[in-house]
C-alpha positions in Angstrom: 14.8 9.9 -8.2 11.4 10.7 -9.1 8.3 8.8 -7.9 5.0 8.4 -10.0 2.1 10.2 -8.1 -0.4 7.6 -9.6 1.1 4.1 -8.7 4.0 5.2 -6.4 6.7 3.5 -8.1 10.2 4.8 -8.6 11.2 6.4 -12.1 14.4 7.7 -13.8 14.8 11.5 -13.6 14.6 11.8 -17.4 11.7 9.5 -17.8 8.6 10.7 -19.8 6.3 7.9 -18.8 6.0 5.7 -15.8 7.0 2.1 -16.7 4.7 0.5 -14.3 1.3 2.1 -15.1 2.0 4.3 -18.2 1.4 7.8 -16.6 2.6 10.7 -18.3 5.4 12.7 -16.6 4.3 16.4 -16.0 7.0 19.3 -15.4 8.4 19.0 -12.0 8.9 15.2 -12.2 5.4 14.2 -11.3 3.3 11.8 -13.3 -0.2 12.3 -14.3 -2.7 9.0 -14.9 -3.7 8.0 -18.3 -7.4 9.4 -19.1 -8.6 5.6 -18.9 -7.2 5.3 -15.5 -8.8 8.6 -14.5 -12.1 7.7 -15.7 -12.1 4.2 -13.9 -11.2 5.7 -10.4 -12.9 9.2 -10.8 -16.6 8.4 -9.7 -17.1 6.3 -6.5 -18.0 2.7 -7.1 -21.5 1.9 -5.8 -21.6 -1.5 -4.3 -23.2 -3.5 -1.5 -22.5 -6.9 0.2 -25.4 -9.1 0.9 -25.8 -12.4 2.7 -24.2 -14.2 5.7 -21.9 -17.1 4.9 -22.9 -17.2 1.2 -22.5 -13.7 0.1 -22.8 -11.9 -2.9 -21.1 -8.7 -4.0 -23.6 -6.3 -5.8 -21.9 -3.6 -7.9 -23.7 -0.8 -9.7 -22.0 0.6 -12.8 -22.4 3.7 -14.6 -21.0 4.6 -18.1 -17.1 5.0 -17.9 -16.5 2.4 -14.8 -15.1 -0.9 -15.7 -14.6 -4.2 -13.6 -12.5 -7.1 -14.1 -13.3 -10.7 -12.4 -12.2 -14.4 -12.2 -13.7 -16.3 -14.9 -16.9 -18.1 -13.2 -17.3 -15.6 -10.6 -20.0 -13.8 -11.9 -23.5 -14.4 -10.4 -25.8 -12.1 -12.7 -25.8 -8.9 -14.6 -28.4 -6.6 -15.9 -28.8 -6.3 -19.8 -26.9 -2.8 -19.9 -23.7 -4.5 -18.4 -21.4 -5.7 -21.4 -18.9 -8.4 -20.7 -16.0 -9.9 -22.6 -13.3 -12.5 -21.6 -9.8 -11.7 -22.6 -6.0 -12.1 -21.4 -4.7 -9.2 -19.2 -2.1 -7.0 -21.2 -1.9 -4.7 -24.0 0.7 -6.4 -26.2 1.2 -10.2 -27.1 4.1 -10.2 -24.9 2.3 -8.8 -22.1 -0.8 -11.3 -22.6 1.6 -14.5 -22.6 3.4 -13.3 -19.6 0.3 -12.7 -17.8 -1.0 -16.1 -19.0 2.1 -17.6 -17.5 1.6 -15.9 -14.1 -2.0 -16.9 -13.8 -0.9 -20.5 -14.5 1.5 -20.3 -11.4 -1.3 -18.9 -9.5 -3.6 -21.6 -10.3 -6.0 -19.4 -12.1 -7.8 -19.6 -15.3 -5.8 -18.1 -18.4 -8.5 -15.5 -19.0 -10.3 -12.6 -16.9 -13.7 -11.4 -17.6 -14.2 -7.7 -18.0 -17.5 -5.8 -17.2 -18.6 -2.3 -18.3 -21.9 -0.6 -18.6 -23.4 1.2 -21.8 -26.0 2.7 -19.3 -26.4 2.4 -15.6 -26.4 -1.4 -14.6 -25.6 -4.0 -12.1 -23.5 -7.1 -12.0 -23.2 -9.5 -9.1 -20.1 -11.9 -8.0 -20.2 -14.8 -5.6 -17.6 -17.2 -4.4 -17.4 -20.9 -5.3 -17.8 -22.1 -1.7 -19.4 -21.0 1.6 -17.5 -17.7 3.0 -17.4 -14.1 3.4 -16.6 -11.3 0.8 -14.7 -8.3 1.7 -13.9 -5.0 -0.2 -10.7 -3.1 0.3 -10.2 0.4 -1.1 -6.2 0.5 -2.2 -4.6 3.7 -2.5 -2.2 4.4 -5.3 0.7 2.1 -5.0 -0.7 0.3 -1.8 -0.5 -3.6 -2.2 -2.6 -6.3 -0.6 -1.3 -9.8 -0.4 -4.0 -12.7 -0.9 -4.0 -16.3 -0.8 -4.6 -18.0 -4.2 -8.1 -18.3 -5.1 -9.2 -15.3 -3.0 -9.4 -12.7 -5.5 -13.1 -12.2 -6.7 -13.3 -8.8 -8.8 -11.5 -5.3 -8.9 -11.9 -1.9 -10.8 -9.6 -1.9 -13.9 -7.3 0.3 -12.1 -6.1 -2.4 -9.9 -3.2 -4.4 -10.8 -3.2 -8.3 -10.1 0.2 -9.7 -10.1 1.9 -12.9 -8.8 3.9 -12.7 -5.4 6.4 -15.3 -4.4 6.9 -16.5 -0.7 10.7 -15.6 0.0 11.2 -18.0 2.9 11.4 -21.6 1.9 9.8 -22.8 5.2 6.9 -20.6 4.9 6.3 -21.8 1.3 6.4 -25.5 2.4 4.7 -25.4 5.5 2.8 -22.1 5.7 -0.5 -23.6 4.2 -0.5 -21.1 1.4 2.3 -22.5 -0.8 5.0 -20.5 -2.7 2.4 -18.3 -4.7 0.4 -15.6 -3.4 -1.4 -12.8 -5.4 -0.6 -9.2 -5.0 -3.2 -6.6 -5.6 -1.9 -3.1 -6.1 -4.1 0.2 -6.1 -5.8 2.7 -7.0 -9.1 1.1 -6.7 -11.5 -1.1 -5.0 -10.8 -4.9 -4.8 -13.1 -7.7 -3.5 -11.8 -10.9 -2.0 -13.6 -14.1 -0.9 -12.6 -16.5 1.9 -14.0 -19.5 3.9 -16.4 -19.2 7.0 -16.1 -15.8 8.6 -13.3 -13.3 8.7 -11.4 -11.9 11.7 -9.4 -8.8 11.2 -6.2 -7.8 13.2 -4.1 -4.4 13.0 -0.7 -5.4 14.1 1.7 -2.8 15.6 5.3 -2.9 14.7 6.9 -6.1 15.9 3.7 -7.4 17.3 3.3 -11.2 16.1 0.1 -13.3 15.5 0.2 -16.9 15.5 -2.5 -18.6 13.0 -3.2 -22.0 12.0 -1.7 -22.9 8.9 -3.9 -22.2 5.7 -6.1 -19.9 7.6 -4.5 -16.5 6.4 -6.7 -14.9 3.6 -4.9 -11.5 3.1 -2.4 -9.2 4.8 -0.7 -5.8 4.0 2.5 -5.9 2.1 4.2 -4.5 5.3 3.6 -7.5 7.3 6.1 -10.3 7.6 5.1 -14.0 6.7 6.9 -16.9 8.3 6.3 -20.2 10.2 7.4 -21.8 13.4 7.4 -25.4 14.9 4.6 -25.6 17.5 7.0 -27.3 20.1 6.7 -30.4 21.8 5.8 -34.0 20.4 2.6 -34.3 22.1 1.4 -31.0 20.7 2.7 -31.7 17.2 1.1 -35.2 17.1 -2.2 -34.9 19.2 -2.8 -31.0 19.1 -4.7 -31.2 15.8 -3.0 -28.3 14.4 0.1 -29.9 12.6 3.7 -29.3 13.1 3.8 -25.6 12.4 2.0 -22.5 12.8 2.0 -19.4 10.6 3.5 -16.4 12.2 2.4 -12.7 11.1 4.5 -9.9 12.3 3.3 -6.2 12.1 2.9 -3.6 11.1 -0.1 -3.9 9.0 -3.2 -5.6 8.7 -4.1 -9.4 8.8 -7.3 -11.1 7.7 -7.9 -14.6 9.1 -10.6 -16.9 7.9 -12.3 -19.4 10.1 -12.8 -22.2 7.4 -10.4 -23.3 4.6 -11.4 -25.1 1.5 -9.0 -27.9 2.5 -10.8 -28.3 6.0 -14.2 -28.1 4.6 -13.3 -30.8 1.9 -11.8 -33.1 4.8 -15.0 -32.7 7.0 -17.2 -33.6 3.9 -15.3 -36.6 3.1 -17.6 -39.7 3.7 -14.9 -41.8 5.2 -12.5 -39.1 6.5 -11.7 -38.4 10.1 -10.1 -35.2 11.3 -7.0 -34.8 13.5 -9.4 -33.5 16.3 -11.8 -36.8 16.0 -8.7 -39.0 16.3 -7.6 -37.3 19.5 -10.9 -37.5 21.0 -10.9 -41.3 20.2 -7.8 -41.7 21.8 -8.8 -39.6 24.8 -11.8 -41.8 25.0 -9.7 -45.0 25.1 -7.5 -43.7 27.8 -10.3 -42.4 29.9 -12.3 -45.6 29.7 -12.9 -47.6 32.9 -12.6 -50.8 31.1 
């Protein structure tokens, strides 16, 4: 079985092109990437991430480089940067299937593409307070991210839907059944709430996380949920009935604030589980 040297996918021994990335097969069973893909990743992407908890990704583009981003994530651009909004995919069928997948991911039907006719700059930001982190993915390397986390990426990065295979994790893991899979080569930017904490798990090592607080993880990491155990912890612990369990090997990125928590705390009449626990504790500790 031959493998594409560009994206890492398997190919038939008699294949002339990679069915995943379109690379042409050279003599000896290797695949050379298309010229558009070579141009997209040939020159290093120049970028900086500025700010604290309201960060901006500032990307400098040169002719031949192209980015795509979620609709509405662009903050500014210089005049030399051209942009257009279109569906992903080359054929009508690919565009329709791409639109269906993006609907399941809860995203807009269109992506915004940016390229520069001369050196220029474009900036991207999230829709709520949080952090931006860049990942440089190798060819065939995949990163799993929560819905709404994808910000922007080089044109060589593939954005696809990923289904949570375990029913319990889909219902109670806090991320739902739909995740986003980003596959290299290229640089991708993701956004999450609050600050980020990164863990590198060894094989078999387990990390327990509050549901909904996972923002990204390597495809090699196993994703599941477990019951917190004990009625008192389940009712008064403030963390719900389940915790998300991440088993290595691989990298896990945890966000300190989720959008759901932010909405709950900003609700004018809302009261968090922690507030309810403190109130009950105050009643039991009262001398009256």
